[in-house]
N, C-alpha and C positions, 0 to 999 in steps of 0.2 A: 504493500500500500504506500502510495506517495505521501510525503509530508504535506500538511496544509499550509503551514507558514514556516519560513526560515528566518531566524532571529539572530542578529549579531550581538554578542555580549562582550563587554570589556574585561580583559584579564586584569588581575591585580586587586586592589582594595575594594572595588565596587562589585566584583564578581559574586562573592558570597552573599553580600547584602541584597543583590538583585535576585538571586535564587531563593533566598529566604522570603523575600517579598512575594515572588511568584508562588511559592508554596503556601503562603498565608492566604493567597487569593484563590487557591484551588487550581491554579494553572499547572503546577507540578505536584505530584504526590510525594516525591522524595527529591532531595537535592543531589547533585553529583559534584565530584571534586574537580578542581582545575588541574589538569595534568598535561601530558604530551599529546593526547588525542584532542584535535582541534575541531572536530565535527562530532556532535553528540545528538543522537536521535532519541527523543522522549515522547511517546505517544504521537500526537499529530504535529509535533514541532521538531525542527532540526535547529540546533543551536551551533553557531559558529563562534569560537573563542579567539578573539583578535585583540591587538593592542588598542587601548582607548582611542587614540587619535585616528585609528583606521576604521572604527565603527561607521562613521558617516560615509567613508569611501565605499564600503561594501553596500551600504543602503542606497546611496546616490546612484551607483552603477547597476542596481538591480540584482546584485548577487544575493542580497538579503531583503526580505520584505519589510522587516522591522528591525530596530536597533535600540539599545539602551546606551546613552552617552551623557556625559557630564555637560552642563550648560557652558562650562568654560571652553570645551572643545567646539561647541557650536559657535560661540562668539569668535573663536580664533579661525575656524575653517569656513564658516558661512556656507555650508553645503546646500545644494539644491534638493532639499527634502522637506517633508511636512513634519513639523513639530506637533505631535498630537497631545502629549500629556506630561505634566510634571509629576513624577512618581513620588516626590517628596523624600527621597532617600539619598544617601551619599552626600550629606550637606558639607560644604567647604566654603572657603572665601578666597577670592582673588585679591591679593593685597600687595602694597608696596612696603618693603621692609629694608632695614639697614642697621648699622651700628647706632646705638642710642645717642652717642656723643655727636652724631652727624645730623640729628633731627632738625636743629635750627638751621643748619646749612641747607638742608633739603627744602625747608619752607621758603628760603630766599633764592633758591637756585634758578638760573635762566638756562643752564645747560647741565645735563646729567648723563652719566654712563649707566645704562640699565642692563643687567644680566637677566635673562628670562627664557622660558620655554614657549612664551607667547608673544612673538615679535609684533604681530598685527595689532593685538589688543593694546600692547604697550605703546606703540607709535600713536595710535588713535587717542589713547587716554591723555598722553602728554601734549599732543597737538591741540587738543581742546583746552588745555591749561596754558597754552602759549609757551611751553618749555621745549627747547631743542634737546634732542637726545642722540646718543650713540647707542644703538641697541645691539647687545652682544647675545647672540642666539646660542644657548646651551641646551643640551638634551638631558642633563641630570646634574646632581650635586650643585645646584644653583647657589646654595648658601655659602659655598666657598668663595664666590667671586668678590664680595666686599671684604672678606677677611684677608684676601691676598691682594687687595687693591686692584683687582681686575675691573671692578665696577664701583660706583658710588652707592647704588641701591640694587635691589632685586625686585622683580614682579613675579610672584609665584602663587600657587594654590596651597592654601593652608587648611588643615583639618582641625587639629588640636593646638597647634602652635608649639608643640614640644620640640620639633627639629630646630625651629628658630631659636628657642630658648637655649637649647644645648649648644648652639653656635653663637651665643651672645648677640642675637639680633632681635629687634623689636618691630612691631607693625607701625609704620608711619601713616598709612592711609589705606582704606578699603575701597576697592574698585567695584566689586559685585559679589553677591552670594552665588553659589553654584549648587544645583541639585541635579539628580539624574532625570533625564527626559526620554520619553518614548518617541522615536522618530520613525517615519514611514517613507518608503519609496513611492514616488508620485504615480508611477504606472500601477504598482501593486494596490494603491489606494482605490484606483478605479476598477481594476480587474479582479481584485479579491476583497471587495468592500464588505461583503457579508462576513467573511472569515475574520477580517480585521476588526470589524465592529463587535463581533462575538468575543474576540480577545479583549477588546477594550471594556466590554461589559463586565468581564471577570476582574480586570485591573481596577475598575472603579467601584467594585462591590464594597459597601459600607464605607465609602470614602466621600467626605463632604465637599468635593470639588465640583459637583454638578455634572450633568450629563454632557458627554462630548457631542459636539455638533459637527456636521460635515465641514471639512476645511473649505474656506471661501474660494480658494483657487483650484479646488478639486471637484467642484460641482459643475 
């Protein structure tokens, strides 16, 4: 029997939280572990386990019908997908952080070196503030940059703030909260509308966010 929906899931910290959420909604009877197997079939669903920044790529290109992705990734990538629902899990914050002794310098700065995994969001944020930047694109260990004088500040995703604290960094400014969103391929929304709305009805069970309406660009 062919799967009904293919769903891209982010590997890492959000993976287990998403599966527990699906289990609580009756979408899954049992969760499964994140391992070397990247395609997992469970009932009518096939799950693809991919890197968080790759989730919208799989959905946008029609390899997956649905995907679970952090709002931070949507802001950075701006994929051509429909954002259907805020799942309300995986809460984090996009923040500007640095050494505490540089806070006053940051407040008065007209130019900053910013290390980040989110170059697009960073450029747009500081452009709106009228501050010129040199954006240093890193893929990990962003907290090292101000400690080694590679950057003045960092722009990063923070969950508990523990990593910042352990590296003697503090939050200077918050850009945006970020939670996990359910996204959908545009063609799938039209061609598998019944299946997708059936999935959404389970996601929204006992959830006070209201009934999902057809996406205005999909009708």
